[in-house]
N, C-alpha and C positions, 0 to 999 in steps of 0.2 A: 653300608647303611644307606638307605635311601633318604634323600632329603625330604624333610617334611614341609609341606607348604606352610608358609608364614601367613598369618592373618593380617590384613591391612585395614585401615580405618574406613575405607569405602566398600567394605564387605567383599572385596576381591581377594584372591589368594595368589601368592607368589611362590615360585620354586627357589627363589634366592638368586636367580640369574637376572642381570639387568636387562630389562626389555623396555624399549622406548614406549612411553605411554602416549596415547592419543586422547585428548580431552573429549568428553562426551559432546554430542551434537548440541544439546540444549545449552551447555556452558559456552560454546562458541557464539551462539546467537545472542545470548545475554550480554556477553562481553562486547560484541560488535554494536549492539543496541545501546549499551552504556556509552561507548565512545561516540556514537552518532548523536546521542542526546547531549553529551558534553560539548561536542562541536557546534551543535545548533544553539545551545544556550550562550556559548562564547560569541557566536556570530551575531546573535540578537543583541547581546550586551554591547558589543563593539559598535553595532549600528546605531544604538541610541547614544553612545558616548561621542559619536562623531556627528551629532546633529548640528546643522548649520542654521544660522539666522539670516533671514532675508528681509529686506524692506523695499518699499516702493513709494513714490510720491503720487498722490491722486489729486487732481485739480477739479474742483466742483464749481460750476457757475449756476447761479440761481437768478431768475428774472421774475420779479413780482409785478404782476400786471396791475394797472390802476383800476380801481373799482369805486363805486359810489352806491350807497343804499340809503333810501329815505323811508322813515317810518313815521306814522301819525296815528292818532287815536281814531279808530274807525266808527266812533259813536255817530248815530244818525242825527240829522238836523230835525228838531221838533218845531213845527209851525203851528201856531195857535190861530184861533179866529181873530184875535186882536192883531196879530202879525199880518194876516191877510187884509184886514181893514186899513192898517197903517201903510201897507204896501212894501214893507221890507222886514228883514230879520237880521240881527247881528250875530255872528258866529266866530269863535276863535278856535284855532287848532295849534297844538304844540307839535313841532316836527323834530325828529332826531336824525342827524346826518352822520353816516359812517362812511369815511372815505380815506384813502391813502394819497389822494391827489386833490386837496382842497382848492388849489388854484385853477383846476380844470373843470370844476363842477358848475353846471348851468341848470337852473330850475326851469322846467317847462310846465306851464299851467294851461290845461285844456278845459273848456267849458263843457258841461253836460247839459244839453238842451232840454227844454220842457218846463222846468220849475221856475226859472228866472228869465228876465229880459236882459239884465246886465248885472255885473258884480263889481263892487269897489273893493280894492285890496290894499291893505295897509300892513306894514311890518318890514318893508324893504327900504332902501335909501330914498325912494320917492314913491308916492301913492300911485297905484295903477287902477285902470278902468278896463274891464274886459266885457265884451258883448258876445259876438259869435265866433271870434277867431282866437287862436292860441297866443300865449305870451311866453317870452323867454326872459329870465332874469339872470344877468351875468354880473354878480357882485360877490365879494367875499362873504361867506356864510359861517355862522357859528355852528358848533356841534349840535346845539339845541337852540331853536328859535321859534317865535310865535308869529303867526299870521292871522290878522283880523279880516273878516269878510263881511261886507254888507251886501246881502242878497236882495236885489230888487225883484220882487216877485212878479210873475207874469199874471195877466188878467184872469186866467183860469186856475190859479193856484188854490188848492184846498188844504184845510188843516190836516195834519198828520205827521208821520215821521218819514224822512227821506234821506238818501245818501247825500253827502256834500256835493253840490253841483259843480265842483271843480276837481279835476284830477290833477295831482301834482306829482311830477317825476323828476328825479335827479339824473342828469345826463353828463357824460364826460366829453369835453371838446379838446 
C-alpha cells in the first residue's frame, strides 16, 4: 500500500517521512525585524535610564553706569505789555532729577541770548545772577526742586510767548 500523503495545517502535504523544514523567506525577515526592533527599544530605554546630571557655576558681573536726567515743564514764558513796561517778568519751573549718582550731579545753566539782559536765579543754596556766561551749580539736589527766575528784559523785548531763556542740564562729574 502506498502511503497516502498527510495534510498539514500550512496546506502542504507530507509522505510521512521526516524532512527537515525550512521556514519561509517572509517568516525569517519578520523574525529578524522583530529582534532588531526589540534590541533598538532596549538600547533606547537603557540610554535614558543612564542619563547623567551635570552642573556648572556661572559668574556674572554687571556694571551700572552712572546717569542723570533732568526734566522740566516746557511751557513757554508769556510776556505781557505790563512786563515789558516794568522791565522784568518772574517765572518758576519745577524740575525732576533722575539719577543713580546724586553726589556727582552738577547743574549747568546756559543763557539764551536775545530776550533778556540778565537773569536772577533763586532756589539754590545762594542766589545767582547770570548775564552772558554759563553757570554751574554743585550742591546736593532733591529729586524734585523749584527754581525761580527773574528775567530782566532787554530793551527790544516785545510781548508774546517765548521759550525759557535759560537752558538747564544735569551733568555728571
